C-alpha positions, 0 to 999 in steps of 0.5 A: 500500500502506498504511503499517504503523505501530508507534507507542509512546505513553510517556504520562507515564512515564520520567525523562529519563535512563531515556527516553534509554536506552529510546530508544537501545535501541529505535532500535538494535534497529529499525535492526538487526531491523525489515527490512520497508520498509513498517513505520514506528516512531513514538515518542511521548515526553513533551514535555520530551524531544522536542528532545534525542530528536530529535537521537538518532534517526538512522534514517528507520525511526523517527519522533519523535512528540508526545503532544499539541499546541495548535491555535494557532501562537503566543500567550498560551497558557501551558503549551501547545505549538504545531505550529511548536514541535514541527516545529522539534525534529523531530517528525513525528507528533502523537497527537490525541484520546486517550481520556485527553485527552477524559476528563481534559481535556474535549477536544471533537470540535470542538476536536480537529478544530482540532488535526487542522487545525493538525497537517496545515497544519504538515506533520505527521501526526495520529494521531487516536484514537477509541474507545468505553466498555464501557457503550457497547459493551454498549448496542450503540451502539459503532459509531455512537459511534465513527463519530460521532467520525470524522464530527465531527473528520475529515469536514471534511477534503479527501480529500488531507488525510484520506489524510495522517491516521492513525486509532487505534481504542482501545476505552477498556475495553481501555486499560491494563486487560490486556484486549484486544479479540479479533481478530474485535472489532478487525477488525469495528470497523476494517472499520466505520471504513473503510467509514464513511470510504468512505461519505464519500470513496470506497473508494479513499481509505479504503483508503489510510488506516492504521487502528491498534489500541490497547488492551493490545497486546503482544508476544504478541498483536500478530502475530495482531492485525496479521494482520487485513486492516483492522488496519494496526498498533498504538498501544502503551502499556505495552509501548512502555516495554520496548524488547525487547517493543516491537521485537518488536511492530514485527517482527510484521507 
């Protein structure tokens, strides 16, 4: 059975004190209220907070996540954070290839493939993001484009490593806009991506990969989205900054 995942991406939000309060609230709510044993909650917080927050999480229902990494283990890369560093402070998941990283920091598919490799080699779980712009969707090239992102950054992996990878489909036109893909649109793309994985690795492997939806997921739409057969959870932005709403999302499976 594929793991169901509610992952929160705090992005560049919350001061340290605000983050401590939010983390504590979410951890306690999840412990008390999320009873489905197949649900994993992941909190991807700003990197300065990782060390302290890792010590605050006292339940296996919640995993600490990082929002970025650098593929080298060490060296003269000022300002970057390596997988061994993240692992040493209790990080279990790493977001890779978010559209904001691709857009603002010019991260290429090849560079993201290196990050995926480093994350897996370090024993952490990559949450690999993919998604199209509204223009690409309107042009009818969205399926080929997003499948190409998977091909370019993941298809060099062994089947065993692919099964350790989480994919997050985030239509760029729905991130932070308040516009959410319809249930049919989300399921359609998730099915296309799973079929694309199956074309390379076979259906049995493809069926073991968790594929999350991201793009204005909230407490009101999560249950219907997560009911889609190929949607295994969400990568949640703004709603993850509200403890009650995010916990409700984690209870939506």
